[in-house]
C-alpha positions as CSV (number, residue, x, y, z in Angstrom):
1,M,-7.1,-19.5,-1.2
2,H,-4.4,-20.2,1.4
3,N,-2.6,-21.7,-1.6
4,S,-1.6,-18.3,-2.8
5,P,0.6,-16.2,-1.4
6,C,-0.9,-13.1,-0.4
7,L,0.4,-9.4,0.1
8,V,0.4,-7.4,3.5
9,S,1.2,-4.1,4.1
10,A,4.5,-4.2,5.6
11,C,3.6,-2.0,9.0
12,L,1.2,-4.3,9.8
13,L,2.9,-7.5,10.4
14,G,5.1,-5.2,12.7
15,L,8.0,-3.6,10.5
16,C,9.0,-0.3,11.0
17,T,8.0,1.2,7.4
18,R,5.3,3.9,8.4
19,Y,6.2,7.3,7.4
20,D,7.0,8.1,11.2
21,G,9.6,5.0,11.6
22,R,6.8,2.8,13.7
23,A,5.2,0.0,12.9
24,K,1.6,-0.6,13.5
25,T,1.5,-4.2,14.5
26,D,-2.3,-5.2,13.6
27,H,-3.3,-8.3,15.6
28,Q,-6.6,-9.1,13.5
29,C,-4.8,-9.3,10.7
30,L,-2.3,-11.6,12.0
31,A,-4.5,-13.4,12.7
32,A,-6.2,-13.3,9.4
33,I,-3.3,-14.4,7.8
34,T,-1.9,-17.1,9.8
35,G,-1.3,-20.3,8.0
36,T,-0.9,-17.9,4.8
37,I,2.2,-17.5,2.8
38,C,2.5,-13.6,3.4
39,I,4.9,-11.2,1.5
40,P,5.7,-7.7,3.2
41,V,5.3,-4.8,0.9
42,C,5.7,-1.2,1.8
43,P,5.0,0.4,-1.7
44,E,6.4,3.9,-0.3
45,Q,9.7,2.5,0.6
46,L,9.5,0.4,-2.8
47,G,8.7,3.5,-4.6
48,G,12.3,5.1,-3.4
49,L,11.1,7.1,-0.3
50,P,13.1,7.1,2.9
51,T,11.7,6.2,6.2
52,P,11.2,8.6,8.2
53,R,9.2,10.8,5.7
54,E,7.1,13.4,5.8
55,A,3.5,12.4,5.8
56,A,2.1,12.9,2.9
57,D,-1.6,13.1,1.3
58,I,-3.4,12.2,-2.0
59,V,-4.8,15.8,-3.2
60,G,-7.4,16.4,-5.4
61,G,-8.8,13.0,-5.9
62,D,-8.3,9.4,-5.1
63,G,-5.6,6.7,-5.7
64,T,-7.7,5.8,-9.2
65,S,-7.5,10.0,-10.0
66,V,-3.6,9.7,-9.2
67,L,-3.2,6.8,-11.6
68,A,-5.1,8.6,-13.9
69,G,-2.9,12.0,-13.7
70,T,-5.4,13.9,-12.7
71,A,-4.4,14.2,-8.4
72,G,-1.3,14.0,-6.9
73,V,0.4,13.1,-3.5
74,L,1.9,15.8,-1.8
75,T,3.7,16.1,1.1
76,K,2.7,18.5,4.5
77,S,4.9,21.0,3.3
78,G,4.1,20.6,-0.5
79,I,6.7,18.5,-2.2
80,D,5.1,16.5,-4.7
81,L,5.9,12.5,-4.8
82,T,3.5,11.6,-7.3
83,A,5.8,9.7,-8.9
84,E,7.6,7.6,-5.8
85,F,4.0,6.8,-5.1
86,I,2.9,4.9,-8.5
87,R,6.2,3.5,-9.0
88,G,6.2,1.9,-5.5
89,A,2.4,0.9,-6.5
90,E,3.7,-0.9,-9.6
91,Q,6.5,-2.6,-8.0
92,V,3.8,-3.7,-5.7
93,L,1.3,-4.9,-8.8
94,Q,4.8,-6.5,-10.4
95,I,5.8,-8.3,-6.6
96,A,1.7,-9.8,-6.9
97,T,1.7,-10.6,-10.5
98,S,4.6,-12.7,-10.3
99,Q,3.9,-14.4,-7.3
100,N,0.5,-15.2,-8.7
101,V,-1.2,-13.0,-5.3
102,R,-4.7,-12.9,-5.2
103,R,-5.4,-11.3,-2.1
104,A,-3.6,-8.1,-0.5
105,F,-4.4,-7.2,3.2
106,L,-3.5,-3.4,3.5
107,K,-3.0,-0.6,6.1
108,A,-6.1,1.7,6.3
109,R,-6.1,5.7,6.2
110,S,-2.5,5.2,4.0
111,P,-2.2,7.5,0.7
112,S,-0.8,4.0,-0.6
113,C,-2.8,1.5,1.0
114,A,-6.4,2.6,2.2
115,I,-9.6,0.6,0.7
116,T,-12.2,2.8,2.4
117,G,-12.9,6.3,2.3
118,K,-10.1,7.9,-0.1
119,I,-8.7,4.8,-1.9
120,G,-4.5,5.0,-2.1
121,V,-2.6,4.5,-4.8
122,T,-1.3,1.1,-4.5
123,A,-5.0,0.1,-3.5
124,A,-6.6,1.3,-7.0
125,L,-3.7,-0.4,-9.2
126,L,-4.1,-3.9,-7.0
127,R,-8.1,-3.3,-7.0
128,S,-8.0,-3.0,-11.3
129,A,-5.8,-6.4,-11.3
130,G,-8.2,-8.3,-9.6
131,I,-6.9,-8.8,-6.6
132,A,-9.1,-9.3,-3.0
133,L,-8.3,-6.4,-0.8
134,T,-8.6,-6.1,2.7
135,E,-8.3,-3.4,5.0
136,F,-7.2,-3.3,8.5
């Protein structure tokens, strides 16, 4: 498992990619990936959104619903970012596929990356592709 690279939410590695322009360094995540080749990703940036950006959430379902076209991603002020979230998820999957990634370490409570609770758009797409997901 350690021979193939993994994806990691860039904010967990200490990169300032979160919606508020901050990092969310997670030392448990850093310990879990020690000795592994990691590819940092931020689906929201890859989808074309700026940093910082207005907080957003999935409305009308979860990430699986967004991918199916039955839910959307809206900012707190009501701006529809569904297309950007889907584009970002697709970009992350393209990176994963091109690099033979089998595992991803993702940020909890994110409309892109969450696994528990309401699954995020990127997490749902990666899971559907058979990539093992771990949340921090």
